C-alpha positions in Angstrom: 0.0 0.0 0.0 1.3 3.4 -1.0 2.3 5.9 1.7 0.2 9.1 1.8 1.2 12.1 -0.3 1.7 15.5 1.2 1.4 18.7 -0.8 3.2 21.7 0.5 3.2 25.2 -0.8 6.8 26.5 -1.4 7.4 29.2 1.2 11.1 29.0 2.2 14.3 29.6 0.2 15.2 25.9 0.8 11.9 24.7 -0.7 12.3 27.2 -3.5 15.7 25.6 -4.4 14.3 22.1 -4.0 11.5 23.0 -6.5 14.1 23.6 -9.3 16.4 20.8 -8.3 13.8 18.1 -8.4 14.0 17.5 -12.2 17.8 16.9 -11.8 16.9 13.9 -9.6 14.0 12.7 -11.7 15.7 12.8 -15.0 19.3 12.1 -14.0 19.4 8.9 -16.1 17.2 10.1 -19.0 19.3 10.8 -22.1 16.6 12.9 -23.7 16.3 15.4 -20.9 18.1 18.7 -21.3 18.4 20.7 -18.1 17.2 24.3 -18.4 19.4 27.3 -17.3 18.9 27.0 -13.6 19.5 30.7 -12.9 17.0 31.7 -15.6 14.4 29.4 -14.1 14.8 31.0 -10.7 14.7 34.5 -12.1 11.4 33.8 -13.8 9.8 33.3 -10.4 11.4 36.4 -8.9 8.7 39.2 -8.6 11.5 41.8 -8.2 12.9 40.9 -11.6 10.2 39.4 -13.8 7.8 42.1 -15.0 5.1 39.6 -15.6 4.3 39.7 -11.9 2.7 43.1 -12.5 -0.3 41.2 -13.8 0.4 37.7 -12.7 0.4 35.9 -9.4 1.8 32.5 -8.7 2.1 29.7 -6.2 4.6 26.8 -6.2 3.8 23.3 -4.8 5.9 20.3 -3.9 4.7 16.8 -3.4 6.3 14.6 -0.7 6.1 10.9 0.2 8.0 9.7 3.2 9.7 13.2 3.4 11.0 12.7 -0.2 10.0 15.0 -3.0 8.1 13.1 -5.7 6.6 16.0 -7.7 6.3 19.7 -8.3 4.0 22.2 -10.0 3.6 25.9 -10.4 0.1 27.6 -10.5 -0.2 30.9 -12.3 -3.1 33.4 -12.8 -2.4 35.8 -15.6 -4.9 38.6 -15.2 -4.1 40.2 -18.6 -4.7 36.9 -20.5 -8.0 36.3 -18.8 -9.2 39.8 -19.6 -7.9 39.7 -23.2 -9.6 36.4 -24.0 -12.7 36.8 -21.6 -11.7 33.7 -19.6 -11.2 32.7 -16.0 -8.3 30.4 -16.2 -5.5 29.2 -13.9 -2.4 27.9 -15.6 -0.2 25.1 -14.5 3.4 24.8 -15.5 6.7 23.3 -14.3 4.8 20.1 -13.7 7.1 17.1 -13.0 6.3 13.9 -11.1 7.3 10.3 -10.7 5.4 7.7 -12.6 2.5 7.7 -10.1 -1.0 8.9 -11.0 -1.8 9.8 -7.4 1.1 12.2 -7.2 0.0 14.0 -10.4 -3.6 14.1 -9.1 -2.6 15.7 -5.8 -0.4 18.3 -7.5 -3.2 19.3 -9.9 -5.7 19.3 -7.1 -3.6 21.9 -5.4 -3.7 24.1 -8.6 -7.5 23.5 -8.9 -8.1 24.4 -5.3 -6.3 27.7 -5.5 -8.0 28.4 -8.8 -11.4 27.9 -7.4 -10.6 30.1 -4.4 -9.7 32.8 -6.9 -12.9 32.4 -8.9 -11.3 30.6 -11.8 -13.4 28.1 -13.9 -10.8 26.3 -16.0 -7.3 24.9 -15.5 -4.9 25.0 -18.5 -1.3 24.0 -19.2 1.5 23.4 -19.3 2.0 27.1 -19.7 4.2 29.8 -18.1 3.7 33.4 -17.2 3.6 34.5 -20.8 4.2 33.3 -24.3 8.0 33.8 -23.9 8.0 30.9 -21.4 7.9 27.2 -22.3 4.6 25.7 -23.2 3.0 22.4 -24.1 3.5 18.8 -23.1 5.2 16.3 -25.5 2.7 13.8 -26.8 4.7 12.6 -29.8 8.5 12.5 -30.2 9.6 11.1 -26.9 12.9 9.7 -28.3 14.2 13.2 -29.3 16.7 15.2 -27.5 14.8 18.2 -26.2 15.6 21.6 -27.8 16.9 23.8 -25.0 14.0 26.3 -25.4 11.3 23.7 -24.9 9.7 21.5 -22.2 10.7 17.9 -21.8 8.5 15.1 -20.4 8.5 11.3 -20.6 5.6 9.3 -22.2 3.8 8.6 -19.0 3.0 12.3 -18.4 0.2 12.8 -21.0 -1.1 9.3 -20.4 -1.7 10.2 -16.7 -3.1 13.6 -17.4 -5.6 12.2 -19.8 -6.6 9.6 -17.3 -7.2 12.5 -14.8 -9.7 14.0 -17.2 -7.6 16.7 -18.9 -8.4 17.2 -22.5 -6.6 18.6 -25.5 -6.9 22.4 -26.0 -4.4 23.0 -28.7 -1.3 21.2 -30.2 1.9 22.7 -31.6 4.2 20.8 -34.0 7.9 21.0 -34.7 9.7 19.8 -37.8 13.2 18.6 -38.5 14.8 19.5 -41.8 18.3 19.3 -43.3 20.2 22.6 -43.3 21.9 22.0 -46.7 18.9 22.4 -49.0 19.5 25.0 -51.6 17.1 27.8 -52.1 15.4 27.2 -55.5 16.3 29.8 -58.2 12.6 30.4 -58.7 12.2 31.5 -55.0 15.2 33.8 -55.2 13.8 35.5 -58.3 10.4 36.0 -56.7 12.0 37.3 -53.5 13.9 39.9 -55.5 10.7 41.0 -57.0 9.0 41.2 -53.6 11.8 43.4 -52.2 11.7 45.8 -55.1 7.9 46.0 -55.2 7.5 46.8 -51.5 10.9 48.5 -51.0 12.0 46.0 -48.4 15.5 45.4 -47.1 17.3 42.7 -45.2 19.2 44.1 -42.2 22.9 43.4 -42.7 26.4 44.6 -41.9 25.6 45.6 -38.3 27.2 45.0 -34.9 25.4 43.1 -32.2 25.4 46.3 -30.1 23.9 48.3 -32.9 21.4 45.6 -33.5 20.1 45.8 -30.0 20.1 49.6 -30.0 18.2 50.0 -33.3 16.1 46.9 -33.4 15.8 45.4 -29.9 12.6 47.2 -28.9 11.3 47.2 -32.5 11.7 43.4 -32.7 9.4 42.7 -29.7 6.9 45.4 -30.9 6.8 43.5 -34.2 6.4 40.2 -32.3 3.4 41.7 -30.4 1.7 42.6 -33.7 2.6 39.3 -35.4 1.4 37.1 -32.6 -1.6 39.1 -31.5 -4.2 36.6 -32.6 -2.4 33.4 -31.6 -3.7 31.1 -28.8 -3.5 32.7 -25.4 -1.2 35.6 -26.5 -1.2 39.0 -24.8 1.2 41.7 -26.1 4.3 42.1 -24.0 4.4 45.3 -21.9 7.1 47.9 -22.3 8.8 46.6 -19.2 8.7 43.1 -20.5 10.1 44.2 -23.8 13.1 45.8 -22.2 13.5 42.8 -19.9 13.7 40.4 -22.8 16.0 42.6 -24.9 18.5 42.5 -22.1 18.0 38.8 -21.6 18.1 37.5 -25.1 19.9 39.9 -27.4 23.4 39.3 -26.0 23.1 35.6 -27.1 21.9 36.3 -30.6 24.1 35.2 -33.5 24.0 37.7 -36.3 24.5 34.9 -38.8 21.4 33.1 -37.6 18.8 35.8 -37.7 17.1 37.9 -40.3 15.1 41.1 -39.9 13.1 42.3 -42.9 12.5 46.1 -42.7 10.4 48.6 -44.6 11.4 52.0 -46.0 10.9 53.4 -42.4 13.4 50.9 -41.0 10.6 49.2 -39.1 10.7 45.4 -38.8 7.9 43.7 -40.8 9.1 40.1 -40.6 11.7 38.2 -38.7 13.4 34.8 -38.3 15.5 34.1 -35.3 17.5 31.0 -34.8 20.4 29.8 -32.6 22.9 26.9 -32.6 21.4 24.2 -30.4 22.4 24.7 -26.8 21.2 21.2 -25.7 24.6 19.6 -25.6 26.1 22.6 -23.7 23.2 22.5 -21.2 23.8 18.9 -20.6 27.6 19.3 -20.1 27.1 22.3 -17.8 24.0 20.7 -16.0 22.2 23.9 -16.6 24.6 26.0 -14.6 26.8 28.8 -15.8 29.6 28.3 -13.2 32.2 27.2 -12.8 32.6 26.0 -16.4 29.1 26.1 -17.9 29.8 29.4 -19.7 32.6 27.7 -21.6 30.3 25.0 -23.0 27.6 27.6 -23.9 30.1 29.8 -25.7 31.5 26.8 -27.6 28.0 25.7 -28.6 27.2 29.2 -29.9 29.8 28.6 -32.6 28.8 25.0 -33.4 26.4 25.0 -36.4 25.8 21.2 -36.7 22.3 21.5 -35.3 20.3 24.7 -34.9 17.0 25.6 -33.3 14.6 28.0 -35.1 13.3 30.0 -32.2 10.9 32.7 -33.5 9.4 33.6 -36.9 6.7 36.1 -37.7 5.2 38.7 -40.0 3.0 41.7 -39.0 -0.6 41.3 -40.0 -0.5 44.1 -42.7 2.4 42.3 -44.4 1.1 38.8 -44.3 0.3 37.1 -47.6 2.9 39.3 -49.4 5.8 36.8 -49.4 7.7 38.4 -46.5 8.1 35.0 -44.8 9.8 33.7 -47.9 12.4 36.5 -47.7 13.7 35.7 -44.2 13.5 31.9 -44.7 15.5 32.1 -47.9 18.1 34.5 -46.3 18.5 32.2 -43.3 18.7 29.2 -45.6 21.6 30.7 -47.5 23.4 31.4 -44.3 22.8 27.9 -43.0 24.5 26.5 -46.2 27.5 28.8 -45.7 27.8 27.7 -42.1 27.5 24.0 -42.8 24.3 23.4 -40.8 23.4 19.7 -40.9 19.9 19.9 -39.5 17.4 22.4 -38.0 14.6 22.0 -35.6 11.7 24.4 -36.1 10.0 26.3 -33.2 6.7 25.0 -31.9 3.9 26.3 -34.2 0.2 25.8 -33.7 -1.1 23.0 -35.9 -3.9 25.4 -37.0 -1.4 28.0 -38.1 -0.9 27.9 -41.9 2.6 29.3 -41.5 4.0 25.9 -40.6 3.1 24.6 -44.0 6.2 26.2 -45.4 8.2 23.3 -44.0 6.3 20.9 -46.2 8.1 22.5 -49.2 11.4 21.2 -47.7 12.6 17.7 -47.2 11.2 17.8 -43.7 9.6 15.4 -41.1 7.3 16.0 -38.2 9.5 15.6 -35.2 7.6 16.6 -32.0 4.0 17.3 -31.1 3.2 19.2 -28.0 -0.2 19.6 -26.3 -1.8 22.2 -24.0 -4.5 20.6 -21.9 -7.6 22.1 -20.3 -10.0 21.0 -17.6 -13.2 22.6 -16.2 -12.7 23.1 -12.5 -15.7 25.2 -11.5 -18.9 25.6 -13.6 
């Protein structure tokens, strides 16, 4: 007979650290797990640093059996998302648990209980504070090394969640494609016509410092416009934009991004990719010190495998071929750099934009799912 499970809200610094250390114990022998950046994970839950706390509140829970941690979950209420989409939802994220249905149930019960106290009617996840956080549970592609920017979970996770009554809300899909496919001449000719017709340019010959200064804020403003109608999206605030410029732009590789700008030097489309950091995160165990920084810097110059992180076009420029411009430009760079394969970012299965990968020699690699459950009619 199983010993009883105790759920405890994280209230101390020791428990806070245990919350983030638990996956290191759970997945220590799992070759497909890639540890996240530990410092970044902790910063996400720091109200003094993460501007999302201006409109979000959160609780963190740990599950214990015989004084041993057997699971964790974070509960998040994003007021802006609920207002934007006329919902009353509580999110769950950072959900990890041993292969035990009762542990998962007790963790989700804790999320549900707080949600009902706060007047929420649905529970949805895995999701973070905003769309810049990891989202979606793997339901296909368990034998794939996790891209560093995505959640990882073993096959028993979705099986147990579905047994507990959670249902599919949306799926996102990721493709794998070789990085050596040449851009067809026909596409290059059409792209030249598009640039001339609309007076568009590709940002080039610029330093990383100048890129951040001229385009850092503009990039996230464009992202806000491009993603405005996507599932659960709420535009980033000014504080969030400056937060993410500082957080991400220092890591950007100028050879692996493409900004398409109009005659006013405003970004109308973008493609952002990075060399895969998965190997470096494994070697460093998700820590920058003492030697993690070395592995990360090394990976930033290794182009064997890359992750396509973000792509988008503002609504007024959609259906004008802008996406073809940045894809072709990145494609040419990948060939020069000797990229062997690329993993696309998670895109909603209902989003027609992902169909561009069907024009390449691609294969569907990973499917992720966001679940929903009614908790209070």
